[in-house]
C-alpha positions, 0 to 999 in steps of 0.5 A, spaced: 589 589 918 585 581 918 589 575 916 581 572 915 581 569 907 574 571 904 568 567 905 564 565 899 561 570 896 564 576 900 567 580 894 573 575 893 575 569 888 568 567 885 568 559 888 570 554 883 564 550 884 560 557 880 556 553 874 556 561 872 563 562 870 565 555 870 567 551 863 564 546 861 568 540 861 571 536 856 568 530 854 572 524 854 576 522 848 572 515 850 565 519 845 560 518 851 559 523 855 558 518 861 565 514 861 566 508 859 561 504 855 560 496 859 563 491 856 556 489 853 556 495 848 550 498 851 551 505 855 545 502 861 548 496 863 553 490 862 551 484 856 543 483 857 541 477 861 540 469 858 534 469 853 533 476 853 529 478 846 535 483 845 540 477 845 539 473 839 543 471 833 542 476 827 539 472 822 534 469 828 527 470 827 522 474 832 517 467 832 524 462 833 525 457 827 520 457 821 517 450 820 518 447 814 514 450 808 516 457 811 509 459 814 513 462 821 506 462 824 506 455 823 503 450 819 505 447 812 502 451 807 495 450 803 495 445 797 495 448 791 498 455 793 505 454 790 507 455 782 504 450 777 508 445 775 513 448 769 512 455 772 507 461 772 503 460 765 503 466 760 499 472 760 494 473 757 496 479 752 501 480 747 504 487 748 498 490 751 497 490 758 490 491 758 488 486 752 487 491 748 482 495 751 482 502 747 482 507 753 486 503 757 486 501 764 487 496 769 480 495 770 476 495 763 474 499 759 473 505 761 467 511 759 470 516 754 465 520 757 466 521 764 467 527 767 464 530 760 458 535 761 452 531 758 452 530 751 448 536 747 441 535 744 439 534 737 435 540 735 440 545 739 446 542 734 441 543 728 439 551 731 447 551 731 448 549 724 442 554 721 446 560 724 452 558 721 449 557 715 446 564 716 452 568 717 458 564 713 452 562 706 448 567 705 453 573 705 457 570 701 452 567 695 450 574 694 457 576 693 459 571 688 453 571 685 454 580 684 460 578 681 458 573 677 453 577 674 447 571 678 444 565 675 438 561 675 437 555 679 433 551 675 436 553 668 441 548 664 444 551 661 452 551 661 452 559 662 448 559 668 450 552 671 458 553 670 457 560 674 452 556 679 458 551 680 463 557 681 457 561 687 457 553 690 465 552 691 467 559 693 462 559 698 463 551 701 471 552 701 469 559 707 465 555 710 469 550 711 475 555 712 471 558 718 468 552 721 475 548 721 478 556 723 474 555 729 473 549 732 480 548 732 481 554 735 476 553 741 472 548 739 465 552 738 463 555 732 459 562 733 453 558 731 454 552 737 456 558 742 450 560 741 447 555 742 452 553 748 455 547 745 461 544 743 466 540 740 471 536 744 475 529 742 471 523 744 478 521 748 479 526 754 474 532 751 480 537 749 478 542 743 480 538 737 486 542 734 489 541 729 488 535 724 482 533 728 478 539 728 480 540 719 478 533 717 471 534 722 470 540 717 472 537 711 468 530 712 462 535 712 463 540 707 466 538 701 462 531 699 456 537 699 460 539 692 459 533 688 453 533 683 447 529 686 451 524 690 454 530 694 447 531 697 445 524 699 452 523 703 451 530 706 443 528 708 446 521 710 451 523 714 447 529 717 442 525 721 446 519 723 446 521 729 439 521 730 440 514 730 448 512 733 449 510 739 451 511 745 454 517 743 450 520 737 455 521 732 454 524 726 459 522 719 464 527 720 464 525 727 466 519 727 472 520 722 474 526 727 474 521 732 469 527 736 463 528 740 458 534 741 456 536 749 453 542 752 458 548 754 454 550 759 
């Protein structure tokens, strides 16, 4: 029986330096895997040499001492670059940072129609009104005329005049409700949908929901009920867009702050 010690790798105990079975040594308690840090605090060696860019005081500038005036590149500041005597002047506005610009923006007034479709053609607006009038006013007028027993537009009889007032009033009220509901829900009446135009807020092009849509419908419709003067106002109102610049607004558009643009 041989007394020779087994050679490494011959089936005996594995050598102590086997990297696959040896547990890694725990790092030293100093916290650095490379041993104690040198005196300079750098893991790569001692303190830097004299004059090294890493051996500067904490409050030193990268360009050395600054000359008087605070310019790190040398030279005195240009004349008149400091604040004026007595401090900064008061701002040119009082509360409004944009100087009263109704549309905001620090670079001047912006066009409210920027990014919106082009303005609607006046002829398409007129045809849309005619379509709405045929859809609403003609059927309601005929129904009311049948209810009151008919009337004569050219007579001065009190009974006929009263009937005419009832028919006109109910017809205008029906048109007011029709236009108000359509504008506040989608910005279009049936006539405007047919002519592919719509009503939008001048500020941002949004649907005139709520008060704006109803104001527009009221200013257009109700003045017609007033005898004589109402028709004159209505005529001036609908013709106003022919000379209004730059947004081609009628008076009811100005009252509601709306504009009529193309929908396609």
